Every structure is written in structure tokens, then in C-alpha cells.
N, CA, C and O atoms as CSV, one atom per row, in Angstrom:
chain,resi,resn,atom,element,x,y,z
A,1,MET,N,N,-44.390,8.979,-70.720
A,1,MET,CA,C,-44.640,7.621,-71.145
A,1,MET,C,C,-45.026,6.759,-69.960
A,1,MET,O,O,-45.821,5.836,-70.135
A,2,GLY,N,N,-44.512,7.003,-68.764
A,2,GLY,CA,C,-44.871,6.227,-67.593
A,2,GLY,C,C,-43.648,5.724,-66.850
A,2,GLY,O,O,-42.507,5.933,-67.261
A,3,TYR,N,N,-43.921,5.064,-65.757
A,3,TYR,CA,C,-42.884,4.521,-64.893
A,3,TYR,C,C,-43.365,3.162,-64.421
A,3,TYR,O,O,-44.531,3.029,-64.049
A,4,ALA,N,N,-42.511,2.149,-64.423
A,4,ALA,CA,C,-42.938,0.793,-64.085
A,4,ALA,C,C,-42.105,0.200,-62.964
A,4,ALA,O,O,-40.915,0.476,-62.819
A,5,ARG,N,N,-42.786,-0.633,-62.170
A,5,ARG,CA,C,-42.124,-1.448,-61.164
A,5,ARG,C,C,-42.388,-2.901,-61.545
A,5,ARG,O,O,-43.539,-3.305,-61.712
A,6,VAL,N,N,-41.326,-3.677,-61.682
A,6,VAL,CA,C,-41.427,-5.073,-62.088
A,6,VAL,C,C,-40.898,-5.933,-60.946
A,6,VAL,O,O,-39.764,-5.764,-60.498
A,7,THR,N,N,-41.736,-6.854,-60.484
A,7,THR,CA,C,-41.339,-7.775,-59.425
A,7,THR,C,C,-41.283,-9.181,-59.994
A,7,THR,O,O,-42.247,-9.646,-60.602
A,8,ILE,N,N,-40.176,-9.851,-59.805
A,8,ILE,CA,C,-40.031,-11.255,-60.182
A,8,ILE,C,C,-40.132,-12.051,-58.893
A,8,ILE,O,O,-39.347,-11.845,-57.968
A,9,ALA,N,N,-41.095,-12.958,-58.830
A,9,ALA,CA,C,-41.319,-13.750,-57.619
A,9,ALA,C,C,-41.165,-15.231,-57.929
A,9,ALA,O,O,-41.683,-15.730,-58.928
A,10,THR,N,N,-40.453,-15.916,-57.068
A,10,THR,CA,C,-40.277,-17.359,-57.187
A,10,THR,C,C,-40.582,-17.974,-55.839
A,10,THR,O,O,-40.057,-17.540,-54.813
A,11,GLY,N,N,-41.444,-19.001,-55.844
A,11,GLY,CA,C,-41.813,-19.637,-54.583
A,11,GLY,C,C,-42.659,-20.860,-54.832
A,11,GLY,O,O,-42.227,-21.810,-55.486
A,12,ALA,N,N,-43.867,-20.831,-54.307
A,12,ALA,CA,C,-44.788,-21.963,-54.428
A,12,ALA,C,C,-45.237,-22.133,-55.880
A,12,ALA,O,O,-45.157,-21.201,-56.680
A,13,THR,N,N,-45.700,-23.313,-56.197
A,13,THR,CA,C,-46.236,-23.599,-57.527
A,13,THR,C,C,-47.382,-22.639,-57.840
A,13,THR,O,O,-48.235,-22.383,-56.990
A,14,ILE,N,N,-47.398,-22.114,-59.059
A,14,ILE,CA,C,-48.469,-21.209,-59.485
A,14,ILE,C,C,-49.715,-22.057,-59.754
A,14,ILE,O,O,-49.742,-22.873,-60.676
A,15,THR,N,N,-50.732,-21.850,-58.941
A,15,THR,CA,C,-51.986,-22.603,-59.043
A,15,THR,C,C,-53.118,-21.664,-59.425
A,15,THR,O,O,-52.931,-20.449,-59.493
A,16,ASP,N,N,-54.284,-22.227,-59.672
A,16,ASP,CA,C,-55.463,-21.406,-59.947
A,16,ASP,C,C,-55.751,-20.477,-58.778
A,16,ASP,O,O,-56.215,-19.355,-58.982
A,17,GLU,N,N,-55.483,-20.925,-57.560
A,17,GLU,CA,C,-55.712,-20.096,-56.374
A,17,GLU,C,C,-54.770,-18.893,-56.347
A,17,GLU,O,O,-55.179,-17.788,-55.990
A,18,VAL,N,N,-53.516,-19.110,-56.723
A,18,VAL,CA,C,-52.552,-18.003,-56.784
A,18,VAL,C,C,-53.000,-16.988,-57.834
A,18,VAL,O,O,-52.987,-15.781,-57.590
A,19,ILE,N,N,-53.392,-17.483,-58.988
A,19,ILE,CA,C,-53.853,-16.602,-60.067
A,19,ILE,C,C,-55.079,-15.812,-59.615
A,19,ILE,O,O,-55.175,-14.610,-59.861
A,20,ALA,N,N,-56.015,-16.492,-58.953
A,20,ALA,CA,C,-57.222,-15.812,-58.458
A,20,ALA,C,C,-56.856,-14.748,-57.426
A,20,ALA,O,O,-57.416,-13.653,-57.446
A,21,ASP,N,N,-55.927,-15.054,-56.528
A,21,ASP,CA,C,-55.508,-14.096,-55.509
A,21,ASP,C,C,-54.937,-12.839,-56.146
A,21,ASP,O,O,-55.289,-11.727,-55.753
A,22,PHE,N,N,-54.061,-13.008,-57.123
A,22,PHE,CA,C,-53.507,-11.837,-57.804
A,22,PHE,C,C,-54.596,-11.062,-58.533
A,22,PHE,O,O,-54.608,-9.832,-58.510
A,23,GLY,N,N,-55.511,-11.779,-59.179
A,23,GLY,CA,C,-56.589,-11.112,-59.911
A,23,GLY,C,C,-57.562,-10.374,-59.017
A,23,GLY,O,O,-58.082,-9.323,-59.390
A,24,GLU,N,N,-57.807,-10.918,-57.843
A,24,GLU,CA,C,-58.792,-10.326,-56.930
A,24,GLU,C,C,-58.189,-9.299,-55.979
A,24,GLU,O,O,-58.894,-8.410,-55.502
A,25,ASN,N,N,-56.905,-9.411,-55.700
A,25,ASN,CA,C,-56.303,-8.559,-54.676
A,25,ASN,C,C,-55.180,-7.663,-55.178
A,25,ASN,O,O,-55.232,-6.448,-54.988
A,26,TYR,N,N,-54.175,-8.235,-55.810
A,26,TYR,CA,C,-53.001,-7.454,-56.193
A,26,TYR,C,C,-53.305,-6.466,-57.325
A,26,TYR,O,O,-52.969,-5.287,-57.222
A,27,LEU,N,N,-53.935,-6.937,-58.395
A,27,LEU,CA,C,-54.181,-6.056,-59.541
A,27,LEU,C,C,-55.124,-4.906,-59.194
A,27,LEU,O,O,-54.800,-3.758,-59.498
A,28,PRO,N,N,-56.285,-5.167,-58.567
A,28,PRO,CA,C,-57.167,-4.047,-58.224
A,28,PRO,C,C,-56.512,-3.061,-57.249
A,28,PRO,O,O,-56.721,-1.852,-57.355
A,29,ALA,N,N,-55.722,-3.575,-56.304
A,29,ALA,CA,C,-55.060,-2.693,-55.337
A,29,ALA,C,C,-54.061,-1.768,-56.023
A,29,ALA,O,O,-53.919,-0.608,-55.636
A,30,ALA,N,N,-53.370,-2.276,-57.038
A,30,ALA,CA,C,-52.436,-1.427,-57.789
A,30,ALA,C,C,-53.196,-0.315,-58.502
A,30,ALA,O,O,-52.773,0.841,-58.498
A,31,LYS,N,N,-54.314,-0.671,-59.107
A,31,LYS,CA,C,-55.119,0.343,-59.816
A,31,LYS,C,C,-55.630,1.402,-58.832
A,31,LYS,O,O,-55.682,2.585,-59.168
A,32,GLU,N,N,-56.005,0.980,-57.619
A,32,GLU,CA,C,-56.477,1.928,-56.603
A,32,GLU,C,C,-55.389,2.910,-56.193
A,32,GLU,O,O,-55.686,3.993,-55.689
A,33,ARG,N,N,-54.133,2.538,-56.407
A,33,ARG,CA,C,-53.015,3.398,-56.042
A,33,ARG,C,C,-52.452,4.151,-57.237
A,33,ARG,O,O,-51.321,4.636,-57.199
A,34,GLY,N,N,-53.245,4.247,-58.294
A,34,GLY,CA,C,-52.875,5.089,-59.417
A,34,GLY,C,C,-52.228,4.404,-60.596
A,34,GLY,O,O,-51.855,5.073,-61.559
A,35,ALA,N,N,-52.082,3.080,-60.553
A,35,ALA,CA,C,-51.476,2.373,-61.682
A,35,ALA,C,C,-52.351,2.491,-62.919
A,35,ALA,O,O,-53.578,2.446,-62.830
A,36,THR,N,N,-51.715,2.640,-64.065
A,36,THR,CA,C,-52.450,2.664,-65.326
A,36,THR,C,C,-52.635,1.257,-65.869
A,36,THR,O,O,-53.550,1.003,-66.652
A,37,SER,N,N,-51.752,0.328,-65.446
A,37,SER,CA,C,-51.910,-1.076,-65.815
A,37,SER,C,C,-51.176,-1.945,-64.805
A,37,SER,O,O,-50.228,-1.511,-64.151
A,38,ALA,N,N,-51.642,-3.185,-64.696
A,38,ALA,CA,C,-50.989,-4.178,-63.845
A,38,ALA,C,C,-51.119,-5.511,-64.566
A,38,ALA,O,O,-52.208,-5.884,-65.001
A,39,THR,N,N,-50.008,-6.229,-64.691
A,39,THR,CA,C,-49.967,-7.462,-65.467
A,39,THR,C,C,-49.218,-8.531,-64.685
A,39,THR,O,O,-48.196,-8.252,-64.058
A,40,VAL,N,N,-49.733,-9.757,-64.727
A,40,VAL,CA,C,-49.053,-10.903,-64.131
A,40,VAL,C,C,-48.707,-11.871,-65.253
A,40,VAL,O,O,-49.568,-12.232,-66.054
A,41,ILE,N,N,-47.445,-12.292,-65.312
A,41,ILE,CA,C,-46.961,-13.197,-66.357
A,41,ILE,C,C,-46.308,-14.397,-65.684
A,41,ILE,O,O,-45.384,-14.232,-64.887
A,42,GLN,N,N,-46.775,-15.593,-65.993
A,42,GLN,CA,C,-46.132,-16.792,-65.457
A,42,GLN,C,C,-44.904,-17.100,-66.308
A,42,GLN,O,O,-45.000,-17.228,-67.529
A,43,ILE,N,N,-43.748,-17.218,-65.653
A,43,ILE,CA,C,-42.500,-17.480,-66.379
A,43,ILE,C,C,-41.896,-18.841,-66.034
A,43,ILE,O,O,-40.833,-19.200,-66.539
A,44,GLY,N,N,-42.568,-19.585,-65.185
A,44,GLY,CA,C,-42.131,-20.926,-64.808
A,44,GLY,C,C,-43.182,-21.543,-63.916
A,44,GLY,O,O,-44.135,-20.863,-63.537
A,45,PRO,N,N,-43.041,-22.802,-63.571
A,45,PRO,CA,C,-44.057,-23.463,-62.757
A,45,PRO,C,C,-44.214,-22.845,-61.369
A,45,PRO,O,O,-45.272,-22.960,-60.750
A,46,ASP,N,N,-43.154,-22.184,-60.880
A,46,ASP,CA,C,-43.210,-21.560,-59.559
A,46,ASP,C,C,-42.723,-20.109,-59.592
A,46,ASP,O,O,-42.277,-19.575,-58.577
A,47,SER,N,N,-42.812,-19.476,-60.769
A,47,SER,CA,C,-42.297,-18.113,-60.923
A,47,SER,C,C,-43.266,-17.250,-61.719
A,47,SER,O,O,-43.940,-17.708,-62.641
A,48,LEU,N,N,-43.307,-15.972,-61.321
A,48,LEU,CA,C,-44.117,-15.027,-62.083
A,48,LEU,C,C,-43.471,-13.656,-62.074
A,48,LEU,O,O,-42.616,-13.346,-61.245
A,49,VAL,N,N,-43.904,-12.854,-63.015
A,49,VAL,CA,C,-43.525,-11.451,-63.104
A,49,VAL,C,C,-44.791,-10.639,-62.876
A,49,VAL,O,O,-45.821,-10.881,-63.505
A,50,TYR,N,N,-44.701,-9.685,-61.980
A,50,TYR,CA,C,-45.817,-8.778,-61.689
A,50,TYR,C,C,-45.345,-7.386,-62.092
A,50,TYR,O,O,-44.475,-6.809,-61.440
A,51,MET,N,N,-45.919,-6.846,-63.168
A,51,MET,CA,C,-45.502,-5.558,-63.701
A,51,MET,C,C,-46.610,-4.534,-63.516
A,51,MET,O,O,-47.735,-4.724,-63.979
A,52,VAL,N,N,-46.278,-3.460,-62.842
A,52,VAL,CA,C,-47.236,-2.388,-62.596
A,52,VAL,C,C,-46.691,-1.113,-63.222
A,52,VAL,O,O,-45.555,-0.716,-62.964
A,53,THR,N,N,-47.505,-0.483,-64.039
A,53,THR,CA,C,-47.110,0.757,-64.700
A,53,THR,C,C,-47.924,1.912,-64.125
A,53,THR,O,O,-49.140,1.816,-63.960
A,54,TYR,N,N,-47.237,2.988,-63.830
A,54,TYR,CA,C,-47.837,4.200,-63.275
A,54,TYR,C,C,-47.682,5.331,-64.289
A,54,TYR,O,O,-46.838,5.245,-65.181
A,55,PRO,N,N,-48.479,6.384,-64.168
A,55,PRO,CA,C,-48.356,7.481,-65.130
A,55,PRO,C,C,-47.029,8.237,-65.022
A,55,PRO,O,O,-46.570,8.848,-65.987
A,56,ASP,N,N,-46.408,8.185,-63.808
A,56,ASP,CA,C,-45.149,8.903,-63.606
A,56,ASP,C,C,-44.433,8.359,-62.369
A,56,ASP,O,O,-44.999,7.576,-61.607
A,57,LYS,N,N,-43.203,8.779,-62.183
A,57,LYS,CA,C,-42.401,8.305,-61.055
A,57,LYS,C,C,-43.008,8.736,-59.723
A,57,LYS,O,O,-42.942,7.992,-58.745
A,58,GLU,N,N,-43.589,9.914,-59.676
A,58,GLU,CA,C,-44.172,10.406,-58.429
A,58,GLU,C,C,-45.288,9.480,-57.942
A,58,GLU,O,O,-45.370,9.175,-56.753
A,59,THR,N,N,-46.139,9.037,-58.859
A,59,THR,CA,C,-47.222,8.122,-58.494
A,59,THR,C,C,-46.648,6.785,-58.052
A,59,THR,O,O,-47.126,6.192,-57.085
A,60,SER,N,N,-45.628,6.309,-58.751
A,60,SER,CA,C,-44.947,5.068,-58.367
A,60,SER,C,C,-44.341,5.194,-56.974
A,60,SER,O,O,-44.488,4.299,-56.142
A,61,ASP,N,N,-43.664,6.305,-56.727
A,61,ASP,CA,C,-43.049,6.527,-55.418
A,61,ASP,C,C,-44.095,6.571,-54.308
A,61,ASP,O,O,-43.856,6.081,-53.205
A,62,ALA,N,N,-45.254,7.159,-54.602
A,62,ALA,CA,C,-46.323,7.234,-53.606
A,62,ALA,C,C,-46.856,5.848,-53.249
A,62,ALA,O,O,-47.358,5.638,-52.145
A,63,ALA,N,N,-46.747,4.910,-54.177
A,63,ALA,CA,C,-47.226,3.537,-53.947
A,63,ALA,C,C,-46.118,2.605,-53.468
A,63,ALA,O,O,-46.365,1.415,-53.275
A,64,ALA,N,N,-44.917,3.112,-53.272
A,64,ALA,CA,C,-43.760,2.252,-52.974
A,64,ALA,C,C,-43.910,1.484,-51.665
A,64,ALA,O,O,-43.579,0.299,-51.618
A,65,GLU,N,N,-44.392,2.110,-50.616
A,65,GLU,CA,C,-44.556,1.408,-49.335
A,65,GLU,C,C,-45.620,0.322,-49.442
A,65,GLU,O,O,-45.457,-0.772,-48.903
A,66,TRP,N,N,-46.708,0.630,-50.138
A,66,TRP,CA,C,-47.734,-0.387,-50.377
A,66,TRP,C,C,-47.126,-1.557,-51.145
A,66,TRP,O,O,-47.352,-2.712,-50.785
A,67,ALA,N,N,-46.355,-1.273,-52.202
A,67,ALA,CA,C,-45.748,-2.336,-53.004
A,67,ALA,C,C,-44.828,-3.194,-52.141
A,67,ALA,O,O,-44.805,-4.417,-52.278
A,68,LYS,N,N,-44.079,-2.560,-51.263
A,68,LYS,CA,C,-43.198,-3.297,-50.356
A,68,LYS,C,C,-44.013,-4.217,-49.454
A,68,LYS,O,O,-43.617,-5.357,-49.212
A,69,SER,N,N,-45.139,-3.735,-48.959
A,69,SER,CA,C,-45.980,-4.568,-48.089
A,69,SER,C,C,-46.600,-5.729,-48.863
A,69,SER,O,O,-46.776,-6.813,-48.308
A,70,MET,N,N,-46.930,-5.519,-50.124
A,70,MET,CA,C,-47.495,-6.599,-50.940
A,70,MET,C,C,-46.432,-7.654,-51.249
A,70,MET,O,O,-46.743,-8.844,-51.310
A,71,ARG,N,N,-45.186,-7.231,-51.444
A,71,ARG,CA,C,-44.103,-8.211,-51.632
A,71,ARG,C,C,-43.911,-9.035,-50.367
A,71,ARG,O,O,-43.675,-10.241,-50.440
A,72,ALA,N,N,-44.012,-8.391,-49.208
A,72,ALA,CA,C,-43.898,-9.114,-47.940
A,72,ALA,C,C,-45.042,-10.105,-47.788
A,72,ALA,O,O,-44.842,-11.218,-47.303
A,73,LYS,N,N,-46.248,-9.701,-48.203
A,73,LYS,CA,C,-47.405,-10.599,-48.148
A,73,LYS,C,C,-47.188,-11.799,-49.064
A,73,LYS,O,O,-47.447,-12.935,-48.666
A,74,ALA,N,N,-46.718,-11.560,-50.280
A,74,ALA,CA,C,-46.457,-12.655,-51.221
A,74,ALA,C,C,-45.382,-13.583,-50.672
A,74,ALA,O,O,-45.477,-14.802,-50.811
A,75,SER,N,N,-44.363,-13.007,-50.050
A,75,SER,CA,C,-43.301,-13.823,-49.464
A,75,SER,C,C,-43.859,-14.732,-48.378
A,75,SER,O,O,-43.497,-15.905,-48.294
A,76,ALA,N,N,-44.741,-14.186,-47.551
A,76,ALA,CA,C,-45.329,-14.975,-46.467
A,76,ALA,C,C,-46.346,-15.990,-46.991
A,76,ALA,O,O,-46.326,-17.154,-46.593
A,77,ASP,N,N,-47.229,-15.548,-47.880
A,77,ASP,CA,C,-48.310,-16.416,-48.370
A,77,ASP,C,C,-47.808,-17.531,-49.278
A,77,ASP,O,O,-48.345,-18.638,-49.261
A,78,TYR,N,N,-46.775,-17.241,-50.072
A,78,TYR,CA,C,-46.341,-18.183,-51.105
A,78,TYR,C,C,-44.881,-18.601,-50.974
A,78,TYR,O,O,-44.311,-19.190,-51.893
A,79,ASN,N,N,-44.278,-18.293,-49.821
A,79,ASN,CA,C,-42.882,-18.643,-49.608
A,79,ASN,C,C,-42.034,-18.167,-50.791
A,79,ASN,O,O,-41.181,-18.891,-51.305
A,80,ALA,N,N,-42.299,-16.937,-51.198
A,80,ALA,CA,C,-41.677,-16.399,-52.413
A,80,ALA,C,C,-40.488,-15.508,-52.091
A,80,ALA,O,O,-40.504,-14.739,-51.131
A,81,SER,N,N,-39.468,-15.631,-52.913
A,81,SER,CA,C,-38.389,-14.659,-52.902
A,81,SER,C,C,-38.670,-13.706,-54.063
A,81,SER,O,O,-39.151,-14.122,-55.117
A,82,THR,N,N,-38.367,-12.431,-53.858
A,82,THR,CA,C,-38.685,-11.440,-54.884
A,82,THR,C,C,-37.469,-10.609,-55.240
A,82,THR,O,O,-36.589,-10.355,-54.417
A,83,THR,N,N,-37.452,-10.195,-56.497
A,83,THR,CA,C,-36.462,-9.251,-57.013
A,83,THR,C,C,-37.261,-8.133,-57.667
A,83,THR,O,O,-38.211,-8.396,-58.404
A,84,VAL,N,N,-36.884,-6.896,-57.404
A,84,VAL,CA,C,-37.631,-5.747,-57.917
A,84,VAL,C,C,-36.736,-4.901,-58.818
A,84,VAL,O,O,-35.575,-4.634,-58.508
A,85,HIS,N,N,-37.312,-4.491,-59.936
A,85,HIS,CA,C,-36.666,-3.549,-60.847
A,85,HIS,C,C,-37.680,-2.457,-61.145
A,85,HIS,O,O,-38.883,-2.717,-61.180
A,86,GLU,N,N,-37.210,-1.253,-61.357
A,86,GLU,CA,C,-38.127,-0.189,-61.743
A,86,GLU,C,C,-37.410,0.823,-62.621
A,86,GLU,O,O,-36.188,0.970,-62.578
A,87,GLY,N,N,-38.212,1.512,-63.416
A,87,GLY,CA,C,-37.621,2.517,-64.286
A,87,GLY,C,C,-38.642,3.122,-65.224
A,87,GLY,O,O,-39.810,2.735,-65.245
A,88,GLU,N,N,-38.171,4.075,-65.993
A,88,GLU,CA,C,-39.010,4.795,-66.936
A,88,GLU,C,C,-39.391,3.891,-68.113
A,88,GLU,O,O,-38.550,3.181,-68.664
A,89,VAL,N,N,-40.648,3.931,-68.479
A,89,VAL,CA,C,-41.117,3.196,-69.658
A,89,VAL,C,C,-40.676,3.971,-70.884
A,89,VAL,O,O,-41.008,5.147,-71.031
A,90,LEU,N,N,-39.936,3.325,-71.758
A,90,LEU,CA,C,-39.435,3.998,-72.947
A,90,LEU,C,C,-40.366,3.830,-74.132
A,90,LEU,O,O,-40.584,4.780,-74.884
A,91,LEU,N,N,-40.918,2.640,-74.312
A,91,LEU,CA,C,-41.815,2.352,-75.419
A,91,LEU,C,C,-42.940,1.442,-74.953
A,91,LEU,O,O,-42.719,0.563,-74.120
A,92,ALA,N,N,-44.126,1.639,-75.472
A,92,ALA,CA,C,-45.258,0.751,-75.172
A,92,ALA,C,C,-46.216,0.808,-76.336
A,92,ALA,O,O,-46.387,1.848,-76.974
A,93,GLN,N,N,-46.838,-0.320,-76.605
A,93,GLN,CA,C,-47.867,-0.378,-77.641
A,93,GLN,C,C,-48.945,-1.321,-77.142
A,93,GLN,O,O,-48.651,-2.442,-76.730
A,94,CYS,N,N,-50.161,-0.884,-77.177
A,94,CYS,CA,C,-51.283,-1.705,-76.739
A,94,CYS,C,C,-52.319,-1.779,-77.842
A,94,CYS,O,O,-52.513,-0.846,-78.622
A,95,GLY,N,N,-52.969,-2.915,-77.872
A,95,GLY,CA,C,-54.071,-3.062,-78.816
A,95,GLY,C,C,-53.751,-3.500,-80.166
A,95,GLY,O,O,-54.647,-3.638,-80.998
């Protein structure tokens, strides 16, 4: 079914520039590292959820150092604190 890493980030106000940065940099980079999907969800004026799904735990683990570096970049660029959760995808429905 897949394996997902979910990052909750809180920091600077979510602006069009932040959204563009995630769309141009974070999402494509996740796909380049084997992600089957990457989603950004705004959950507050200064908070978002970044969910990346991989085909399996091995692919997720292979991208773990990159993901850590991207969290560090977000922390520096947006003064964001992050919380990370990950685990096996149990159910999904698309379309």
C-alpha cells in the first residue's frame, strides 16, 4: 500500500511565495526521490502539513537524509519548527 512521511511545520505566515516554493522545489524533489505522491495542506495561517508517500519503507528510508535536509531548509527559510511522523499507509483512495 505504501509508506508515508508527514511533516507538520509551523513558522512564518503561509504566503503565495511559500506555496510557490513548495510547488517548485519540495514536491518535484520528493518525486525525484521515488515518492508516488506529495501533498501540501495549509492547516493554519502559519502552519502546513507536507505529506509524502513512497511505494515502500525502503524507498522512504533512502530519502530520509534528503527529507531531513529539506526540514532544515524550511526551518531556516521560514523560521519553522517541524514535527515528523511516518508509517505504513493502511488505506488510500484517489479519484
